N, C-alpha and C positions, 0 to 999 in steps of 0.2 A: 636436277642441276642443269644449267645452261651448257651448251656444247663448248663454247669458248668463253673464258673469263679473262678480261683484259684489265691491266692496271696501267693507268696513264698518269703522268705528271702534268699539272695545270697550274698556271700562275694564280695567285690569290684573287686578283681582280676578275678573272674568268670564272673561277669557282664560285665567287659571290653571285655572279650573273646566272649561274646554273641553279644554285641551291637557295639563295635568298631572294634576289630580284625575280628569278624565274623568267628572264628575258632571253636567255641563251638556250637554243634548242638543237644546235648542231655544233659538233666539235670538229675543228679543222685540223688536218694532219698533212704532213708532206710525205708520209710513208704508208704504203698499203698494209692493212692488217687482214686477218682472216675472220673478223667478226661479221656476223650477219644478223638478220632479224631475230630477236629473242635472246641474244647473248647479253651478258652483263659486263659493264665497264665500271671498275672502281676508280674513284678520283682521289689521287694524292695531291695535296696542295703543297707546292714547293715553298722554299724559303721566303720569308722568315717563319711561316706557319708550321711547316713540316708535320702535317696532319692528314690522316686518311679521313676524308670528310663525309663521303657517302658513295652512292652508286647510281647508275641509270641503266635502262634497258635499251638496246639498240632497236630502233624502228626500221631504218634502212640506211644503206651506204651508197654514196655516189662517188665515182672516180672520174677524173678528167686528166688529160695531159696538161702540164703546166705551161702551155703555149699562150700567147697573148689572147687569141680568140677564145680558147677554152676557159681561161681564167675570167674573161669578161662574162662568159655564160655562167660560170660557177658563181661569180659575184652576184649576178641577177637572182640566182636561186637562193643564196644564203644571206644576203645583206640584211634582211629583217630578222634573222634568227641566230646569227653567229656572234653577236655581241662585240663586234670589231668594226673599227672605222675603215672606210675604203682604202685610204692610204696605207694603213697598217696591214690590211689584207694583202695588198700587192707587195709590200715589203716582206711579209712573211713568206710568200711563195717565190721571191727572187732567187734564182739559181736552182730551183726545184725542178724535177722532171715530172712529178706527179702531184696532183692536188686531190685530197680525199676529204669528204664531208660525211661525218657519222651523225646522222639524225637520231635523236633519242627521245624517249618518253619515260614517264614514271621516275623522274629524278627524285631520289630520297636521301635526305641528309641523315646520317647516323644519329640515333638517340644519344649515343656516347661517341663523339668523334675520337679517333684513335691517334694519339701522338706517336710519332715514330719510335721513341724510346720504349713506349709501352708495348708496341707490337714486337719489337726486337726481343723483349723478354719471352715471347711465345715462339717467334720464328726468327732466330738470331741471324740467319743468313740473308734475309730479305732486304734488298736494297731498292729504294725507289728508282725507277728508270729515268733516263734523260727523256726518252720519248714514250715507250711502252714496253710492257712485259706481260707474258701470259702467266696465269696462276693455275696451280693444280687444285684438286678438290680439297685437300687438307688446308691449304693456304686460304682458299675461298671460305671454308667453314670457320676457320679461326678468325678471320677478319669480320665475318658476319656476326659471330657470337660476341666478339669484343666490342663491336659497334652497337650491340643491343638488339640485333635482329633475331626473330624466331625462325630457325631453319625449317621447321616442319611446314610452315605456311609457304615457304619458297620452293621446297622440293616437291610439293604436291600439285604444282601448277600444270 
């Protein structure tokens, strides 16, 4: 099992770029996380979908201060992989003190995407986060199994 398992909320348009179009290879955040290479990130698609759609593996993480020069440098690095327009990128980081890019590999859509109400039958207390939330081993296993993943192939890596 990975060291850190993160659950993030993503707008439907960006989830589509990750799992369908496969044009998005970096997730942008305004807050530092503890994820590192090899960790797993689950993707919850926010309203109106309200579905746990899949997951990806962290390749590497870059962090920059959200200053004008640092954001310009970050934009150069992520512009072809973030699935966001330049204007929206700068708007997203307006007022932020930190800019984080989580590069990922092996994005996998669940065989059985999990609607929020279905997950709540198994983990009643789990609320999708505004930004992110760490998951424990039981939550990780429950989500993987509901999504149709074979745990034995994941835990033997």
